[in-house]
Structures are given as C-alpha cells and as structure tokens.
C-alpha positions as a LaTeX table, in Angstrom:
\begin{tabular}{lrrr}
\hline
Residue & $x$ (\AA) & $y$ (\AA) & $z$ (\AA) \\
\hline
Met1 & $-111.47$ & $-61.22$ & $-27.63$ \\
Lys2 & $-108.08$ & $-60.48$ & $-28.30$ \\
Arg3 & $-109.11$ & $-57.32$ & $-26.26$ \\
Leu4 & $-110.57$ & $-59.76$ & $-23.22$ \\
Leu5 & $-107.90$ & $-62.02$ & $-22.86$ \\
Ala6 & $-105.55$ & $-58.15$ & $-22.23$ \\
Ile7 & $-107.62$ & $-57.09$ & $-20.02$ \\
Gly8 & $-107.85$ & $-60.23$ & $-17.98$ \\
Ile9 & $-103.33$ & $-60.40$ & $-18.23$ \\
Trp10 & $-103.42$ & $-57.15$ & $-16.33$ \\
Ile11 & $-106.08$ & $-57.98$ & $-14.26$ \\
Ile12 & $-103.49$ & $-60.92$ & $-13.03$ \\
Ala13 & $-100.12$ & $-59.26$ & $-13.41$ \\
Phe14 & $-101.54$ & $-56.34$ & $-10.82$ \\
Cys15 & $-102.97$ & $-59.19$ & $-8.11$ \\
Gly16 & $-100.02$ & $-57.64$ & $-5.77$ \\
Thr17 & $-100.74$ & $-54.15$ & $-5.20$ \\
Gly18 & $-102.79$ & $-52.27$ & $-2.96$ \\
Ala19 & $-107.05$ & $-51.58$ & $-3.72$ \\
Tyr20 & $-108.08$ & $-55.77$ & $-4.00$ \\
Gln21 & $-111.40$ & $-55.33$ & $-3.96$ \\
Asp22 & $-111.36$ & $-53.27$ & $-6.78$ \\
Gln23 & $-109.51$ & $-56.18$ & $-8.61$ \\
Ile24 & $-111.98$ & $-58.54$ & $-7.38$ \\
Asp25 & $-114.75$ & $-55.88$ & $-9.09$ \\
Gln26 & $-112.84$ & $-55.68$ & $-12.37$ \\
Ile27 & $-112.09$ & $-59.89$ & $-12.46$ \\
Asp28 & $-116.16$ & $-60.18$ & $-12.10$ \\
Ala29 & $-117.24$ & $-57.95$ & $-14.52$ \\
Gln30 & $-114.93$ & $-59.69$ & $-17.08$ \\
Ile31 & $-116.25$ & $-62.71$ & $-16.14$ \\
Lys32 & $-119.47$ & $-61.61$ & $-16.85$ \\
Glu33 & $-118.53$ & $-60.35$ & $-19.78$ \\
Leu34 & $-116.96$ & $-63.46$ & $-21.24$ \\
Lys35 & $-119.74$ & $-65.64$ & $-19.53$ \\
Glu36 & $-122.69$ & $-63.18$ & $-21.92$ \\
Met37 & $-120.08$ & $-64.06$ & $-25.12$ \\
Lys38 & $-120.01$ & $-67.74$ & $-24.17$ \\
Arg39 & $-123.84$ & $-67.57$ & $-24.66$ \\
Gly40 & $-124.18$ & $-66.30$ & $-27.40$ \\
Tyr41 & $-121.72$ & $-68.27$ & $-29.44$ \\
Glu42 & $-123.38$ & $-71.75$ & $-27.72$ \\
Ala43 & $-126.50$ & $-70.66$ & $-29.00$ \\
Arg44 & $-124.93$ & $-69.34$ & $-32.00$ \\
Ala45 & $-123.93$ & $-73.69$ & $-32.63$ \\
Ile46 & $-126.80$ & $-74.81$ & $-31.66$ \\
Arg47 & $-128.41$ & $-72.77$ & $-33.78$ \\
Ala48 & $-126.23$ & $-73.24$ & $-36.47$ \\
Glu49 & $-126.55$ & $-77.80$ & $-35.77$ \\
Asn50 & $-130.48$ & $-77.33$ & $-35.72$ \\
Gln51 & $-130.40$ & $-75.73$ & $-39.62$ \\
Ala52 & $-128.46$ & $-78.28$ & $-40.38$ \\
Asp53 & $-129.69$ & $-81.04$ & $-38.93$ \\
Arg54 & $-132.79$ & $-79.71$ & $-40.69$ \\
Leu55 & $-131.27$ & $-79.80$ & $-44.15$ \\
Gln56 & $-129.49$ & $-83.67$ & $-44.03$ \\
Phe57 & $-132.18$ & $-85.55$ & $-45.82$ \\
Glu58 & $-132.36$ & $-82.79$ & $-48.32$ \\
Asp59 & $-130.21$ & $-84.29$ & $-51.13$ \\
His60 & $-129.33$ & $-81.43$ & $-52.69$ \\
Phe61 & $-128.22$ & $-79.30$ & $-49.42$ \\
Val62 & $-125.56$ & $-81.76$ & $-48.44$ \\
Leu63 & $-123.04$ & $-78.85$ & $-49.05$ \\
Glu64 & $-125.06$ & $-76.62$ & $-46.96$ \\
Thr65 & $-125.22$ & $-78.55$ & $-44.14$ \\
Arg66 & $-122.12$ & $-79.77$ & $-43.98$ \\
Arg67 & $-121.34$ & $-75.43$ & $-43.47$ \\
Tyr68 & $-123.97$ & $-75.53$ & $-40.99$ \\
Tyr69 & $-122.40$ & $-78.86$ & $-39.54$ \\
Arg70 & $-118.81$ & $-76.13$ & $-39.79$ \\
Ile71 & $-120.12$ & $-73.44$ & $-38.41$ \\
Ala72 & $-121.57$ & $-75.08$ & $-35.24$ \\
Asp73 & $-118.20$ & $-76.60$ & $-34.47$ \\
Glu74 & $-116.28$ & $-73.72$ & $-35.27$ \\
Asn75 & $-118.65$ & $-71.67$ & $-32.07$ \\
Arg76 & $-118.66$ & $-74.51$ & $-30.26$ \\
Ala77 & $-114.64$ & $-73.87$ & $-30.22$ \\
Lys78 & $-114.97$ & $-69.97$ & $-29.29$ \\
Ala79 & $-117.10$ & $-70.56$ & $-26.72$ \\
Asp80 & $-114.53$ & $-73.59$ & $-25.20$ \\
Lys81 & $-111.49$ & $-70.56$ & $-25.36$ \\
Ile82 & $-113.99$ & $-68.57$ & $-23.37$ \\
Gln83 & $-114.28$ & $-70.91$ & $-21.24$ \\
Glu84 & $-110.48$ & $-70.95$ & $-20.94$ \\
Glu85 & $-110.53$ & $-67.77$ & $-20.09$ \\
Ile86 & $-113.14$ & $-67.85$ & $-17.46$ \\
Asp87 & $-111.45$ & $-70.06$ & $-15.85$ \\
Arg88 & $-108.01$ & $-67.95$ & $-15.44$ \\
Leu89 & $-109.69$ & $-65.50$ & $-14.39$ \\
Glu90 & $-111.76$ & $-67.29$ & $-11.54$ \\
Ala91 & $-108.23$ & $-68.62$ & $-10.79$ \\
Ala92 & $-106.79$ & $-65.41$ & $-10.56$ \\
Lys93 & $-109.34$ & $-64.64$ & $-7.92$ \\
Ser94 & $-109.40$ & $-67.23$ & $-5.88$ \\
Glu95 & $-105.67$ & $-66.86$ & $-5.42$ \\
Leu96 & $-106.51$ & $-62.65$ & $-5.11$ \\
Leu97 & $-108.93$ & $-63.74$ & $-2.31$ \\
Lys98 & $-106.46$ & $-66.64$ & $-0.74$ \\
Lys99 & $-103.69$ & $-63.48$ & $-0.76$ \\
Asn100 & $-105.79$ & $-60.94$ & 0.77 \\
Ser101 & $-108.20$ & $-62.81$ & 3.35 \\
\hline
\end{tabular}
C-alpha cells in the first residue's frame, strides 16, 4: 500500500510536465489497481463478519467471535484508506484534465 501511495504522489508531483495523456493513463491504471485492492478488503471484511455472526450464538466461541469482528473492522479501515487514495488520484486526474483542456 505504501508503494501505491508513493506512486500516486509521484504522479501528482509531475502533473505539470508535458505528456499528460501518459500521466492520465498511469493514474487510471493506479485507480483500477486500488479499486481491486479495496474490493478484496471489503470481501474479507464481509466474510469475517459473516463468520462472527454465525459464531456469536455459541457460548464457547466468544473470543473467536470478537476476533472475527476485529478482523472485519481492520479490513474495512484498510478499504477506507484505499478509498481516500482513490479520491486523491481522481482529484489529481481532474486537475490535470482542467490544466490541459
């Protein structure tokens, strides 16, 4: 994730240079990759929450239930951070399109 953030910052930093279509293509590829990662984290969160929901009615699985809910929360938090990065990249793309239109 840090690598993706660094690439996003690099793309934003060089938006003022010439070949903006290449930059737009790079931003689009980055957004696509981030969206796929986000979907993966959301899917893991749903699976963990479903498992916790099944286990919550079993007395001897209290700790396991908490663990699955914690995993679901962690995955949702990761998905939220990725969404923030997607929003920043989309804003950078929009700004780049404004400058070059």
